C-alpha positions as CSV (number, residue, x, y, z in Angstrom):
1,M,-0.2,-0.1,0.0
2,D,2.8,2.4,0.7
3,G,4.0,2.1,-2.8
4,F,0.8,3.0,-4.4
5,L,0.7,6.1,-1.9
6,D,4.3,7.1,-2.7
7,S,3.3,6.6,-6.5
8,F,0.1,8.8,-6.3
9,L,2.1,11.5,-4.2
10,T,5.0,11.7,-6.4
11,Y,2.2,12.4,-9.6
12,V,0.5,14.7,-7.7
13,N,3.5,16.6,-6.9
14,I,4.6,16.8,-10.6
15,I,1.5,17.7,-11.7
16,S,0.7,20.2,-9.2
17,A,4.1,21.9,-9.5
18,V,3.8,22.0,-13.4
19,L,0.3,23.5,-13.2
20,V,1.3,26.0,-10.6
21,V,3.9,27.3,-12.9
22,V,1.8,27.5,-15.6
23,C,-0.7,29.5,-13.8
24,V,1.9,31.9,-12.6
25,L,3.0,32.3,-16.2
26,I,-0.4,33.0,-17.5
27,Q,-1.1,35.9,-14.8
28,N,0.3,39.0,-16.9
29,R,-0.1,41.5,-14.2
30,G,2.2,44.6,-15.3
31,A,2.9,43.1,-18.9
32,S,2.2,45.9,-20.8
33,L,4.6,47.9,-22.8
34,S,4.2,51.1,-20.6
35,N,5.8,49.4,-17.8
36,V,9.0,48.2,-19.5
37,F,9.9,51.8,-19.4
38,G,8.8,52.3,-15.6
39,G,5.6,53.8,-16.3
40,D,2.4,52.6,-13.8
41,S,-0.8,53.3,-15.2
42,E,-2.7,51.7,-12.6
43,A,-2.2,52.8,-8.7
44,F,-4.6,50.1,-7.7
45,Y,-5.5,46.9,-9.5
46,T,-8.6,44.9,-8.6
47,R,-8.6,41.1,-10.0
48,R,-11.6,40.7,-11.9
49,G,-13.2,37.8,-14.1
50,F,-10.4,35.2,-15.5
51,D,-7.7,37.1,-13.5
52,K,-9.5,36.5,-10.3
53,I,-10.2,33.0,-11.4
54,I,-6.5,32.1,-12.3
55,Y,-5.5,33.6,-9.1
56,T,-7.6,31.7,-6.9
57,V,-6.5,28.5,-8.9
58,T,-3.0,29.4,-8.3
59,I,-3.4,29.6,-4.6
60,V,-5.3,26.2,-4.5
61,L,-2.6,24.4,-6.5
62,A,0.1,26.0,-4.4
63,I,-1.6,24.7,-1.4
64,V,-1.8,21.3,-2.8
65,F,1.5,21.1,-3.8
66,V,2.7,21.6,-0.2
67,G,0.1,19.6,1.0
68,S,1.8,16.6,-1.1
69,V,5.1,17.7,-0.2
70,L,4.3,17.7,3.6
71,A,2.6,14.1,3.3
72,R,5.4,12.4,1.4
73,L,8.0,13.6,3.6
74,M,5.8,12.2,6.5
75,L,5.4,9.0,4.5
76,L,9.2,8.6,3.8
77,S,10.1,9.1,7.7
């Protein structure tokens, strides 16, 4: 049973890590051309729509990743 659980947690680690990286790269806050030269067009930014969904999904995936890493560490010891 431990072999199955270890394999499962390994796959969860890999998949959640890749998905966290993808979600972080999808978020394009401050990616406009004016921000490249130091200009900031917005003093306050509120996430709405798709940005808010991606932000929430990123947080959930990060929690899943950390949880699976901690579970795997507890399994190894």
